[in-house]
LUMGUPA-28820 format. One record per residue (C-alpha): x, y, z. Coordinates in Angstrom, 2 decimals, padded with zeros to 5 digits. Example, Ala and Ser with C-alpha at 12.3 -4.5 7.8 and 13.67 -1.06 7.14 Angstrom:
{x=012.30; y=-004.50; z=007.80}
{x=013.67; y=-001.06; z=007.14}
//
This chain:
{x=133.63; y=-119.13; z=132.41}
{x=134.87; y=-115.67; z=130.68}
{x=131.42; y=-114.67; z=130.10}
{x=130.41; y=-114.64; z=133.24}
{x=133.41; y=-113.15; z=134.66}
{x=132.80; y=-110.19; z=131.75}
{x=128.82; y=-110.09; z=132.75}
{x=129.81; y=-109.64; z=136.11}
{x=132.48; y=-106.93; z=135.64}
{x=130.04; y=-104.95; z=133.37}
{x=127.13; y=-105.30; z=136.29}
{x=129.66; y=-103.84; z=138.87}
{x=130.95; y=-101.30; z=136.43}
{x=127.27; y=-099.56; z=135.75}
{x=125.58; y=-100.05; z=139.44}
{x=122.99; y=-097.47; z=138.41}
{x=122.17; y=-099.72; z=134.99}
{x=122.24; y=-102.75; z=137.22}
{x=120.33; y=-101.60; z=140.13}
{x=117.39; y=-100.17; z=137.58}
{x=116.99; y=-103.72; z=135.67}
{x=117.02; y=-105.60; z=139.62}
{x=114.18; y=-103.02; z=140.53}
{x=112.13; y=-103.93; z=138.01}
{x=112.22; y=-107.84; z=137.89}
{x=111.88; y=-107.47; z=142.00}
{x=108.68; y=-105.76; z=141.30}
{x=107.68; y=-108.72; z=139.36}
{x=108.79; y=-111.28; z=141.88}
{x=107.24; y=-109.44; z=144.81}
{x=103.92; y=-109.52; z=143.02}
{x=103.95; y=-113.18; z=142.08}
{x=105.26; y=-114.38; z=144.99}
{x=103.03; y=-111.82; z=147.18}
{x=099.72; y=-112.71; z=145.39}
{x=100.52; y=-116.32; z=145.27}
{x=100.83; y=-116.59; z=149.05}
{x=097.70; y=-114.95; z=149.53}
{x=095.35; y=-117.31; z=147.50}
{x=097.51; y=-120.44; z=148.80}
{x=096.75; y=-118.80; z=152.28}
{x=092.91; y=-117.96; z=151.74}
{x=092.60; y=-121.76; z=150.20}
{x=094.21; y=-123.27; z=153.06}
{x=092.18; y=-121.37; z=155.38}
{x=088.62; y=-122.31; z=153.85}
{x=089.73; y=-125.95; z=154.08}
{x=090.76; y=-125.45; z=157.52}
{x=087.17; y=-124.23; z=158.43}
{x=085.30; y=-126.67; z=156.25}
{x=087.30; y=-129.31; z=158.07}
{x=086.94; y=-127.95; z=161.69}
{x=082.96; y=-127.32; z=161.42}
{x=082.40; y=-130.95; z=160.52}
{x=079.07; y=-131.12; z=160.44}
{x=076.43; y=-131.15; z=157.49}
{x=073.89; y=-129.07; z=159.10}
{x=074.25; y=-126.44; z=162.00}
{x=070.84; y=-125.69; z=163.83}
{x=070.87; y=-122.00; z=165.35}
{x=068.34; y=-119.54; z=166.96}
{x=066.49; y=-117.49; z=164.14}
{x=068.09; y=-114.56; z=165.95}
{x=071.76; y=-115.48; z=165.26}
{x=070.82; y=-115.61; z=161.34}
{x=068.92; y=-112.23; z=161.39}
{x=072.21; y=-110.63; z=163.03}
{x=074.51; y=-112.82; z=161.02}
{x=076.58; y=-112.97; z=164.23}
{x=076.92; y=-116.73; z=163.93}
{x=079.01; y=-116.54; z=160.54}
{x=080.86; y=-113.38; z=161.63}
{x=082.12; y=-115.86; z=164.63}
{x=083.87; y=-118.18; z=162.50}
{x=085.14; y=-116.05; z=159.95}
{x=085.82; y=-112.89; z=161.78}
{x=086.45; y=-113.73; z=165.59}
{x=083.74; y=-111.57; z=166.48}
{x=081.63; y=-112.65; z=170.09}
{x=078.21; y=-113.33; z=170.38}
{x=075.86; y=-115.05; z=172.24}
{x=072.44; y=-115.99; z=171.30}
{x=070.66; y=-119.32; z=172.97}
{x=067.51; y=-121.51; z=172.46}
{x=065.96; y=-124.25; z=174.46}
{x=067.97; y=-127.53; z=175.07}
{x=065.40; y=-129.38; z=174.07}
{x=066.35; y=-128.55; z=170.06}
{x=068.59; y=-131.23; z=170.55}
{x=066.46; y=-134.13; z=171.25}
{x=063.94; y=-132.96; z=168.56}
{x=066.75; y=-132.96; z=165.87}
{x=067.79; y=-135.90; z=166.90}
{x=063.83; y=-137.36; z=165.93}
{x=064.05; y=-135.50; z=162.48}
{x=064.72; y=-139.10; z=159.87}
{x=068.10; y=-138.79; z=158.39}
{x=069.52; y=-137.50; z=161.39}
{x=072.98; y=-139.44; z=162.55}
{x=074.27; y=-137.34; z=165.23}
{x=073.51; y=-134.27; z=166.93}
{x=075.66; y=-132.25; z=169.13}
{x=075.07; y=-129.47; z=171.49}
{x=077.18; y=-126.20; z=171.76}
{x=076.74; y=-123.26; z=173.70}
{x=078.53; y=-119.94; z=173.23}
{x=079.24; y=-117.19; z=175.76}
{x=080.80; y=-113.63; z=175.21}
{x=083.11; y=-113.16; z=177.85}
{x=084.49; y=-109.80; z=179.25}
{x=088.07; y=-109.42; z=178.60}
{x=090.06; y=-111.95; z=180.26}
{x=092.90; y=-111.81; z=182.19}
{x=094.91; y=-114.24; z=179.47}
{x=094.30; y=-111.83; z=176.42}
{x=094.32; y=-108.65; z=174.57}
{x=091.22; y=-109.22; z=173.17}
{x=087.54; y=-110.38; z=174.10}
{x=087.39; y=-114.09; z=173.52}
{x=084.23; y=-116.86; z=172.48}
{x=084.00; y=-119.35; z=174.93}
{x=082.06; y=-122.15; z=173.27}
{x=080.78; y=-124.88; z=175.75}
{x=080.81; y=-128.63; z=174.28}
{x=079.67; y=-132.18; z=175.34}
{x=082.95; y=-134.39; z=174.92}
{x=080.76; y=-137.63; z=174.81}
{x=078.31; y=-136.38; z=172.01}
{x=080.99; y=-133.92; z=169.99}
{x=082.06; y=-134.88; z=166.44}
{x=083.32; y=-131.63; z=165.34}
{x=085.50; y=-130.27; z=168.06}
{x=086.50; y=-133.03; z=170.29}
{x=088.85; y=-134.91; z=167.19}
{x=090.93; y=-131.41; z=167.01}
{x=091.31; y=-131.53; z=170.98}
{x=092.33; y=-134.87; z=171.08}
{x=095.42; y=-134.30; z=169.00}
{x=096.85; y=-132.36; z=171.89}
{x=094.84; y=-134.15; z=175.18}
{x=094.15; y=-137.59; z=175.57}
{x=091.05; y=-137.15; z=177.78}
{x=088.23; y=-135.65; z=177.67}
{x=088.04; y=-132.30; z=179.39}
{x=087.36; y=-132.07; z=182.83}
{x=085.28; y=-129.57; z=184.94}
{x=086.85; y=-126.09; z=184.81}
{x=089.60; y=-127.27; z=182.17}
{x=089.87; y=-125.34; z=178.76}
{x=091.30; y=-125.80; z=175.20}
{x=092.22; y=-122.66; z=173.68}
{x=092.69; y=-121.63; z=170.01}
{x=096.15; y=-120.51; z=168.91}
{x=095.71; y=-116.83; z=169.18}
{x=094.54; y=-116.89; z=172.69}
{x=097.37; y=-115.72; z=174.85}
{x=097.87; y=-118.45; z=177.46}
{x=100.23; y=-121.40; z=177.72}
{x=099.75; y=-125.46; z=178.63}
{x=098.96; y=-125.36; z=182.43}
{x=098.13; y=-121.75; z=182.98}
{x=095.19; y=-120.35; z=185.04}
{x=092.94; y=-118.21; z=183.08}
{x=089.94; y=-116.03; z=184.89}
{x=086.69; y=-115.81; z=182.78}
{x=084.06; y=-113.84; z=184.82}
{x=086.01; y=-114.72; z=187.95}
{x=086.07; y=-118.38; z=187.59}
{x=089.73; y=-119.66; z=187.37}
{x=089.94; y=-122.48; z=184.45}
{x=092.95; y=-124.37; z=183.48}
{x=094.42; y=-124.60; z=180.10}
{x=094.75; y=-128.53; z=179.10}
{x=095.26; y=-128.24; z=175.49}
{x=096.20; y=-125.98; z=172.27}
{x=094.39; y=-126.43; z=169.27}
{x=095.87; y=-126.15; z=165.98}
{x=095.59; y=-122.68; z=163.76}
{x=092.40; y=-122.63; z=161.38}
{x=093.15; y=-119.03; z=159.87}
{x=089.32; y=-118.29; z=160.95}
{x=087.94; y=-116.55; z=164.25}
{x=087.97; y=-120.20; z=165.88}
{x=091.53; y=-119.10; z=166.76}
{x=090.40; y=-116.99; z=169.48}
{x=087.76; y=-119.40; z=171.15}
{x=087.73; y=-121.56; z=174.20}
{x=086.55; y=-124.41; z=174.69}
{x=084.97; y=-126.20; z=177.86}
{x=082.57; y=-128.67; z=178.62}
{x=079.18; y=-128.24; z=179.59}
{x=079.41; y=-127.85; z=183.30}
{x=082.02; y=-125.39; z=183.19}
{x=080.01; y=-123.64; z=180.79}
{x=076.86; y=-123.82; z=183.24}
{x=079.01; y=-122.19; z=186.09}
{x=080.45; y=-119.88; z=183.65}
{x=076.87; y=-118.56; z=182.88}
{x=075.94; y=-118.22; z=186.55}
{x=078.89; y=-116.53; z=186.95}
{x=078.10; y=-114.06; z=183.89}
{x=074.36; y=-113.60; z=185.15}
{x=076.08; y=-112.18; z=188.62}
{x=077.99; y=-109.51; z=186.67}
{x=074.91; y=-108.52; z=185.10}
{x=074.95; y=-110.53; z=182.26}
{x=071.29; y=-112.11; z=181.28}
{x=070.73; y=-115.01; z=179.28}
{x=067.04; y=-114.03; z=179.06}
{x=066.67; y=-117.83; z=180.13}
{x=065.36; y=-119.10; z=183.69}
{x=068.21; y=-121.75; z=184.07}
{x=071.61; y=-122.11; z=182.60}
{x=071.06; y=-125.69; z=182.30}
{x=068.50; y=-125.15; z=179.66}
{x=070.57; y=-123.54; z=177.09}
{x=072.38; y=-123.81; z=174.03}
{x=073.19; y=-121.82; z=171.27}
{x=073.76; y=-124.31; z=168.37}
{x=072.94; y=-127.94; z=167.22}
{x=075.63; y=-129.55; z=164.68}
{x=073.83; y=-132.25; z=162.80}
{x=075.57; y=-134.98; z=160.73}
{x=072.89; y=-136.67; z=158.31}
{x=073.28; y=-140.17; z=157.49}
{x=074.28; y=-141.84; z=154.18}
{x=071.75; y=-141.97; z=151.68}
{x=069.67; y=-139.25; z=153.26}
{x=069.34; y=-136.04; z=151.13}
{x=071.08; y=-132.91; z=153.30}
{x=068.65; y=-130.52; z=151.64}
{x=065.87; y=-132.47; z=152.53}
{x=066.73; y=-133.17; z=156.52}
{x=067.44; y=-129.23; z=156.29}
{x=063.95; y=-128.87; z=155.25}
{x=062.64; y=-130.92; z=158.10}
{x=064.28; y=-129.59; z=160.59}
{x=063.04; y=-126.17; z=159.89}
{x=060.04; y=-127.56; z=160.23}
{x=060.24; y=-129.33; z=163.37}
{x=062.50; y=-127.06; z=165.33}
{x=060.36; y=-123.62; z=166.66}
{x=062.53; y=-120.41; z=167.11}
{x=065.62; y=-121.82; z=164.74}
{x=067.08; y=-122.14; z=161.65}
{x=068.55; y=-125.22; z=160.38}
{x=071.83; y=-124.03; z=158.00}
{x=073.67; y=-126.09; z=155.34}
{x=077.20; y=-125.47; z=156.43}
{x=078.14; y=-125.87; z=152.71}
{x=075.98; y=-122.85; z=152.03}
{x=077.88; y=-120.85; z=154.40}
{x=081.28; y=-122.11; z=153.23}
{x=079.76; y=-121.38; z=149.43}
{x=079.58; y=-117.82; z=150.17}
{x=083.26; y=-117.43; z=151.64}
{x=084.19; y=-119.79; z=148.46}
{x=082.84; y=-117.16; z=145.98}
{x=084.43; y=-114.47; z=147.82}
{x=087.69; y=-116.21; z=147.82}
{x=087.41; y=-116.77; z=144.10}
{x=086.66; y=-113.05; z=143.43}
{x=090.05; y=-112.62; z=145.32}
{x=092.14; y=-115.23; z=143.43}
{x=090.80; y=-113.42; z=140.16}
{x=091.80; y=-110.39; z=141.18}
{x=095.34; y=-111.26; z=142.16}
{x=095.83; y=-113.29; z=139.17}
{x=095.15; y=-110.44; z=136.78}
{x=097.07; y=-108.55; z=139.04}
{x=099.93; y=-110.77; z=138.33}
{x=099.39; y=-111.35; z=134.56}
{x=099.43; y=-107.44; z=133.88}
{x=102.73; y=-106.87; z=136.08}
{x=104.59; y=-110.16; z=133.99}
{x=103.78; y=-108.19; z=130.86}
{x=104.60; y=-104.93; z=131.97}
{x=107.82; y=-105.70; z=133.27}
{x=108.52; y=-108.06; z=130.22}
{x=107.77; y=-105.19; z=128.17}
{x=110.00; y=-102.52; z=130.37}
{x=112.76; y=-104.89; z=130.43}
{x=112.75; y=-105.36; z=126.80}
{x=112.67; y=-102.07; z=125.44}
{x=115.36; y=-101.40; z=128.37}
{x=117.85; y=-103.96; z=126.90}
{x=116.93; y=-103.03; z=123.38}
{x=118.23; y=-099.30; z=124.86}
{x=121.25; y=-100.22; z=126.46}
{x=122.20; y=-102.25; z=123.11}
{x=122.29; y=-099.13; z=121.27}
{x=124.01; y=-097.40; z=123.86}
{x=126.86; y=-100.11; z=124.06}
{x=127.16; y=-100.59; z=120.79}
{x=130.69; y=-098.81; z=120.72}
{x=131.71; y=-101.51; z=123.57}
{x=130.87; y=-104.19; z=122.02}
{x=132.19; y=-103.34; z=118.55}
{x=135.60; y=-103.02; z=120.23}
{x=135.29; y=-106.46; z=121.65}
{x=134.22; y=-107.93; z=118.34}
{x=137.65; y=-106.13; z=117.12}
{x=139.64; y=-107.90; z=120.06}
{x=138.06; y=-111.42; z=119.01}
{x=135.28; y=-111.56; z=120.67}
{x=132.54; y=-113.61; z=118.79}
{x=129.10; y=-112.52; z=118.16}
{x=127.62; y=-115.89; z=120.02}
{x=129.46; y=-114.59; z=122.89}
{x=128.49; y=-111.33; z=123.09}
{x=125.38; y=-112.53; z=122.87}
{x=125.65; y=-114.74; z=125.54}
{x=127.30; y=-112.53; z=127.70}
{x=124.46; y=-109.99; z=127.49}
{x=121.74; y=-113.21; z=128.41}
{x=123.95; y=-114.08; z=131.38}
{x=124.02; y=-110.27; z=132.45}
{x=120.08; y=-110.30; z=132.41}
{x=119.82; y=-113.78; z=133.77}
{x=122.16; y=-112.19; z=136.93}
{x=119.98; y=-109.03; z=137.33}
{x=116.91; y=-111.22; z=137.10}
{x=118.41; y=-113.25; z=139.93}
{x=119.63; y=-110.19; z=142.04}
{x=115.99; y=-108.81; z=141.41}
{x=114.23; y=-112.14; z=142.24}
{x=115.86; y=-112.84; z=145.71}
{x=115.25; y=-109.13; z=146.34}
{x=111.51; y=-109.18; z=145.49}
{x=110.87; y=-112.72; z=147.41}
{x=112.55; y=-111.47; z=150.56}
{x=110.58; y=-107.86; z=150.31}
{x=107.08; y=-109.76; z=149.67}
{x=108.05; y=-111.83; z=153.04}
{x=108.95; y=-109.09; z=155.28}
{x=105.29; y=-107.20; z=153.96}
{x=103.47; y=-110.55; z=154.21}
{x=104.32; y=-112.73; z=157.10}
{x=104.66; y=-110.42; z=160.22}
{x=101.27; y=-108.83; z=159.10}
{x=099.66; y=-111.73; z=158.33}
{x=096.80; y=-110.73; z=161.06}
{x=096.10; y=-107.41; z=159.37}
{x=095.78; y=-109.32; z=156.03}
{x=093.52; y=-111.43; z=157.50}
{x=091.49; y=-109.00; z=159.15}
{x=091.48; y=-106.46; z=155.93}
{x=090.51; y=-109.88; z=153.74}
{x=087.64; y=-111.05; z=156.30}
{x=088.16; y=-114.17; z=155.06}
{x=089.95; y=-117.67; z=156.38}
{x=093.47; y=-116.86; z=156.03}
{x=096.12; y=-119.63; z=156.85}
{x=099.73; y=-119.31; z=156.13}
{x=101.03; y=-122.34; z=153.92}
{x=103.59; y=-124.19; z=155.37}
{x=107.41; y=-123.68; z=155.38}
{x=108.35; y=-126.16; z=152.92}
{x=105.25; y=-124.83; z=150.57}
{x=106.84; y=-120.96; z=150.82}
{x=110.41; y=-122.18; z=150.25}
{x=109.23; y=-123.92; z=146.71}
{x=106.87; y=-120.95; z=145.56}
{x=109.72; y=-118.77; z=146.72}
{x=112.47; y=-120.73; z=144.31}
{x=109.88; y=-121.00; z=141.71}
{x=109.58; y=-117.41; z=141.97}
{x=112.99; y=-116.45; z=141.76}
{x=113.34; y=-118.90; z=138.72}
{x=110.40; y=-117.07; z=136.90}
{x=112.28; y=-113.82; z=137.27}
{x=115.34; y=-115.30; z=135.59}
{x=113.57; y=-116.47; z=132.63}
{x=111.31; y=-113.33; z=132.25}
{x=114.69; y=-111.33; z=132.57}
{x=116.65; y=-113.30; z=130.04}
{x=113.60; y=-113.79; z=127.11}
{x=113.23; y=-110.14; z=127.37}
{x=117.53; y=-109.69; z=126.42}
{x=116.84; y=-112.07; z=123.47}
{x=115.90; y=-109.38; z=120.69}
{x=118.46; y=-107.18; z=122.07}
{x=121.24; y=-110.02; z=121.88}
{x=119.57; y=-111.10; z=118.47}
{x=120.42; y=-107.39; z=117.50}
{x=123.74; y=-107.51; z=118.95}
{x=124.77; y=-110.43; z=116.92}
{x=124.29; y=-108.36; z=113.56}
{x=125.76; y=-105.43; z=114.57}
{x=128.88; y=-104.29; z=112.35}
{x=131.95; y=-103.27; z=114.50}
{x=133.18; y=-100.79; z=111.92}
{x=129.69; y=-099.23; z=111.09}
{x=129.10; y=-098.80; z=114.95}
{x=132.84; y=-097.40; z=115.63}
{x=132.33; y=-094.94; z=112.53}
{x=128.61; y=-093.79; z=114.06}
{x=130.23; y=-093.14; z=117.78}
{x=132.41; y=-090.34; z=115.97}
//
């Protein structure tokens, strides 16, 4: 208790020195906590993207692959519309090894009255769909009705609200969980609604290059039967369906995963560099501080303080600085990360989904603990040198 009281008084007596030491550990905590949150958010976003796609292969028009629009729709929320004949669905089902096939039709809306950004409208067949419908079912116990829509978490429309898409009134009946991808700005409807929206879009001057909206689909999501090689089925689809390209979802995710690994390595190197730099600076700072306070500790020794007591006092002071700096660094990092999560997602152009509150709390506590440990370790050498100081010599040197 005496050590704690003495350490607190010493820290208060020298606020400038205390602030400088706390600032160094705050810098360490900010880098560790912030970097860890970014990496965890990217990993969670990637897992969410993989779960939401839910298909082994996606068959899309060849033009979609050339323009790279399809992948950008998922990763960056870019709007797009590309079409192939609906017969591609039947041709896909004829390929050996295909277990399920579900169509989707895309429509890039104009600025809707519910949103501050353009939205991607996606038509699905609730009876055949096995990718989106399970997510919709979490908040809607029935299939999407005509002119009903399910919206991503970033679409600014509440349950029961009416939104207008190409002057058509659509009712929001479900809101989907966050994915950290471009799917969070999408709106889903059934195929009857999509056909009506396509006709309304044509009336607004948007050409689909097809005679009838009923003949349009944009992609076919395919599930491969157990026991069949996905690459083999993929090759057969490419040879059987004209003007379309079959893409393994794993290949698309692999590219994202590689990018994520690169970001993770960079963040890890940054954290290690900051950790080493902070440790060295703190070590030098405590050595200099002990030299500066030699007379102070010599007087305490003459007043009866043991070497162990003075060593414990220094360690406790450093730990308290680490605690103050750790809490400050975690707090600053949280203020920088959480309010600007969407900006970070846009800058990285990768799936980005914040960790759960529980994980964030544990990470914050771990970061503060790490800051305390680093600060305490950096003062060990200084505390050892202090225990070897001869009071008489220290006082004579000060005269």
